[in-house]
C-alpha positions in Angstrom: -2.9 -2.7 -20.4 -1.1 -0.2 -17.9 -2.8 -0.4 -14.6 -3.3 3.4 -14.5 -5.4 3.2 -17.7 -7.2 0.2 -16.3 -8.2 2.3 -13.2 -9.4 5.2 -15.3 -11.5 2.8 -17.2 -13.0 1.5 -13.9 -13.8 5.1 -12.9 -15.4 5.8 -16.3 -17.4 2.6 -16.1 -18.8 3.5 -12.7 -19.8 7.0 -13.9 -21.6 5.6 -16.8 -23.5 2.9 -15.1 -24.6 5.5 -12.4 -25.7 8.1 -15.0 -27.5 5.4 -17.0 -29.4 4.1 -14.0 -30.3 7.7 -12.9 -31.6 8.5 -16.3 -33.8 5.3 -16.3 -35.0 6.3 -12.8 -35.9 9.7 -14.1 -37.9 8.4 -16.8 -39.9 5.9 -14.6 -40.4 8.4 -11.6 -42.4 11.6 -11.7 -40.1 14.5 -11.1 -42.8 16.8 -9.6 -43.4 14.2 -6.9 -39.7 14.0 -6.1 -39.4 17.8 -5.8 -41.9 17.8 -3.0 -39.7 15.8 -0.9 -36.5 17.7 -1.6 -36.4 19.2 1.9 -36.5 15.7 3.7 -34.2 14.2 1.2 -31.8 16.9 1.5 -31.8 16.7 5.2 -31.1 12.8 5.1 -28.6 13.3 2.3 -26.6 15.6 4.4 -26.6 13.4 7.5 -25.7 10.2 5.5 -23.2 12.3 3.5 -21.4 13.6 6.5 -21.1 10.1 8.1 -19.9 8.5 4.8 -17.4 11.3 4.1 -15.9 10.8 7.7 -15.5 7.0 7.3 -14.2 7.3 3.8 -11.8 10.1 4.6 -10.5 8.1 7.7 -9.9 5.0 5.5 -7.9 7.1 3.0 -5.7 8.7 5.7 -5.1 5.2 7.4 -3.9 3.6 4.2 -1.9 6.6 3.2 -0.1 6.4 6.5 0.5 2.8 6.0 2.0 3.5 2.5 4.2 6.2 3.9 5.4 3.9 6.7 6.0 1.0 4.3 8.2 3.1 2.2 10.4 4.3 5.2 10.6 0.8 6.4 11.9 -0.5 3.0 14.6 2.3 3.2 15.4 1.0 6.9 15.8 -2.5 5.7 18.1 -1.8 2.7 20.0 0.6 4.9 20.6 -2.2 7.5 22.0 -4.4 4.8 24.5 -1.7 3.8 25.4 -0.8 7.5 25.8 -4.4 8.4 28.1 -5.1 5.3 30.3 -2.2 6.7 30.1 -3.3 10.4 31.9 -6.6 9.7 35.0 -4.9 8.6 36.9 -6.0 11.8 35.7 -9.6 11.4 38.5 -12.0 10.4 38.7 -13.8 7.1 37.1 -15.9 5.7 34.1 -15.1 8.0 33.9 -11.5 6.9 33.9 -12.6 3.1 31.2 -15.1 3.9 28.9 -12.6 5.7 29.2 -10.1 3.0 28.4 -12.7 0.3 25.4 -13.7 2.2 24.4 -10.0 2.5 24.9 -9.6 -1.3 22.9 -12.7 -2.0 20.1 -11.4 0.2 19.9 -8.0 -1.7 19.9 -10.0 -4.9 17.1 -12.2 -3.8 15.0 -9.3 -2.6 15.3 -7.8 -6.1 14.8 -10.8 -8.3 12.5 -12.9 -6.2 10.7 -11.3 -3.5 9.7 -8.0 -5.2 8.1 -9.7 -8.2 6.2 -12.0 -5.7 4.9 -9.0 -3.8 4.0 -7.5 -7.1 1.9 -10.4 -7.9 0.4 -10.5 -4.4 2.0 -13.9 -3.7 3.2 -14.8 -0.2 6.8 -14.3 0.5 8.5 -16.9 2.9 8.9 -15.1 6.2 11.8 -17.4 7.3 14.9 -17.7 5.2 17.8 -20.2 5.7 20.1 -17.6 4.3 19.1 -15.1 7.1 19.4 -17.8 9.7 22.9 -18.7 8.5 23.7 -14.9 8.5 22.6 -14.4 12.0 24.6 -17.5 13.2 27.7 -16.2 11.5 27.3 -12.7 13.1 26.3 -13.9 16.5 28.5 -16.9 16.6 31.8 -15.0 16.1 34.0 -15.0 19.3 35.8 -11.7 19.4 39.5 -11.6 20.5 40.1 -7.8 20.4 38.4 -4.8 21.5 38.0 -3.7 17.9 36.3 -7.1 17.0 34.0 -6.9 20.1 32.9 -3.4 19.2 32.3 -4.6 15.5 30.2 -7.5 16.7 28.0 -5.4 18.8 27.4 -3.0 16.0 26.9 -5.9 13.5 24.3 -7.5 15.9 22.5 -4.1 16.1 22.2 -3.9 12.5 21.2 -7.6 12.1 18.3 -7.0 14.5 17.4 -3.9 12.5 17.4 -5.9 9.3 15.2 -8.8 10.8 12.7 -6.4 12.3 12.4 -4.4 9.1 12.0 -7.5 6.9 9.3 -8.8 9.1 7.5 -5.5 9.1 7.7 -5.1 5.3 6.0 -8.7 5.0 3.3 -7.6 7.3 2.8 -4.3 5.4 2.6 -6.2 2.1 -0.7 -7.7 3.1 -4.0 -5.6 2.7 -5.1 -3.9 5.9 -8.5 -3.0 5.0 -10.8 -5.9 6.0 -13.6 -7.3 3.9 -16.3 -6.0 6.1 -15.1 -2.5 5.9 -15.0 -2.7 2.0 -18.6 -3.9 2.2 -19.5 -1.1 4.3 -17.9 1.3 2.0 -19.7 -0.1 -1.0 -22.9 -0.1 0.7 -22.4 3.5 1.8 -21.7 4.5 -1.9 -24.8 2.9 -3.0 -26.6 4.7 -0.3 -25.2 8.0 -1.3 -26.2 7.5 -5.1 -29.6 6.3 -4.1 -30.2 9.6 -2.2 -29.0 11.6 -5.2 -31.7 9.8 -7.3 -34.3 10.9 -4.9 -33.9 14.6 -5.6 -36.3 16.3 -8.0 -34.6 18.9 -10.3 -36.3 20.4 -13.2 -33.0 20.5 -15.3 -32.5 16.8 -15.5 -29.2 16.7 -17.6 -27.8 19.0 -14.9 -28.8 16.5 -12.2 -27.1 13.7 -14.2 -23.9 15.7 -14.3 -23.9 16.0 -10.5 -24.5 12.2 -10.2 -21.6 11.6 -12.5 -19.2 13.8 -10.4 -20.4 12.0 -7.2 -19.9 8.5 -8.6 -16.6 9.4 -10.1 -15.4 10.9 -6.9 -16.2 8.0 -4.8 -14.7 5.5 -7.5 -11.6 7.5 -7.5 -11.3 7.3 -3.7 -11.9 3.6 -3.7 -8.9 3.3 -6.1 -6.8 5.3 -3.9 -7.6 3.2 -1.1 -6.9 0.0 -3.0 -3.6 1.4 -4.3 -2.2 2.6 -0.9 -3.4 -0.6 0.8 -1.3 -2.7 -1.6 1.9 -0.7 -1.6 4.1 -3.3 -3.6 1.6 -3.5 -6.5 -0.3 -1.3 -8.8 0.4 2.1 -10.4 1.8 3.8 -7.4 3.7 0.8 -6.0 7.0 1.1 -4.0 9.9 0.2 -6.4 13.0 -1.9 -5.7 15.1 1.0 -7.0 16.6 1.6 -3.5 17.6 -2.1 -3.2 19.2 -1.9 -6.8 21.4 1.0 -5.5 22.3 -0.9 -2.3 23.3 -4.0 -4.3 25.4 -1.9 -6.8 27.0 0.0 -3.8 27.9 -3.2 -1.8 30.2 -4.2 -4.8 32.2 -1.1 -4.2 32.8 -1.3 -0.6 36.4 -2.5 0.2 
């Protein structure tokens, strides 16, 4: 099942459960007694609603910023590979060919190994022998001309950029919303629905519609938080298209 369809089914299920529970509550409780408490319930609902809306909105903004930063960092990592591939043009043979082959292998490993692992939420090794060998080849070269010295400085800069971007990508692939915050969000959502149950309205079907809208909105925001907090998996995941373009482009660089 496509994940987007699965998420829609989750929202629909939450709405159905909330409406069924509210309908059961309406049958068990005298609506006239609830209407007498509407003023107090409305005041408390407003206070709780503002607090919950602020917290929920803050979490949405934080995970969205993380998602946006992750996409930018992925572009930086792939660009560093391409720039490093060009930077070693002044390196002598066979060292230049060896470094470029390692960069091409790294790009291919990102596409075929690491991206599927991140999609399945499996930990990716943080330290690679390939990168250590690449770093040793770039830093261990002893330049003999001014051009080679400049090339090594540029290559070292791009290598550091690559290593930093990789480390940041692996950090960003981990969820950033802690369990305690998820518990607080779920309890807050239950509190909001509970207060909605306490209002007495003569037109009960209309009240059920309002409950459905409230439950659906909260469920959708929960899914938004989950999706943006896991940027390499789900229906809005960051794809490896940029890396595929870099891999294809490396073969065309003389």
